[in-house]
C-alpha positions in Angstrom: 200.6 57.7 151.0 204.5 58.6 151.8 204.9 62.2 152.1 208.7 62.6 152.7 209.1 63.9 148.2 205.8 66.1 149.0 207.4 67.4 151.9 210.5 68.8 151.0 209.4 69.4 147.7 206.5 72.6 149.5 209.5 73.5 151.5 210.8 77.2 150.5 214.0 76.0 152.8 215.3 72.9 152.1 217.9 72.5 150.0 216.6 70.2 147.4 219.0 67.2 147.9 218.4 63.6 147.6 221.0 61.3 149.4 221.2 58.4 148.9 218.8 58.3 146.2 217.8 54.7 144.2 214.9 55.0 140.9 213.8 51.2 139.9 212.8 50.2 136.2 210.0 48.5 135.2 210.3 48.8 132.0 211.2 45.5 130.1 214.2 46.4 128.3 215.4 46.5 132.2 213.4 45.6 134.8 216.1 45.2 137.6 217.9 48.0 137.3 218.5 50.3 139.1 220.0 54.0 139.4 221.6 55.0 143.4 223.0 58.8 143.8 223.1 61.2 145.3 220.0 63.8 143.0 218.6 67.2 143.1 215.0 67.7 142.8 214.4 70.6 140.4 211.3 70.1 140.1 207.9 69.0 140.9 204.4 69.0 140.3 200.5 67.0 141.0 198.1 65.7 139.2 194.5 64.7 140.1 194.0 62.2 142.8 192.9 58.9 140.8 192.6 55.9 142.9 193.0 57.7 146.3 196.2 58.2 145.2 197.8 61.7 144.3 200.1 61.9 140.2 203.4 63.9 141.0 205.3 64.0 138.3 208.6 64.8 139.5 212.2 66.1 137.6 215.5 65.6 138.9 219.0 65.8 138.3 223.1 63.6 139.7 224.6 65.1 141.8 227.8 63.4 141.1 229.5 59.9 140.4 225.8 57.0 140.3 225.9 53.7 139.8 224.2 50.9 138.1 223.0 48.2 139.3 
């Protein structure tokens, strides 16, 4: 329901740089790991609606050093 990422992806004048962004892993191998840093949004694609939510995929690349906690 938060449209921040979508708004950034759709804005042709935006730099696509996301600062202090965190990616949280939810898999069995690293259920509490988080990568934090600055990242560029490389691509964004919306899929079909599913249970009142829009599916999407996005690709990011780091911009400088990042940390794992």
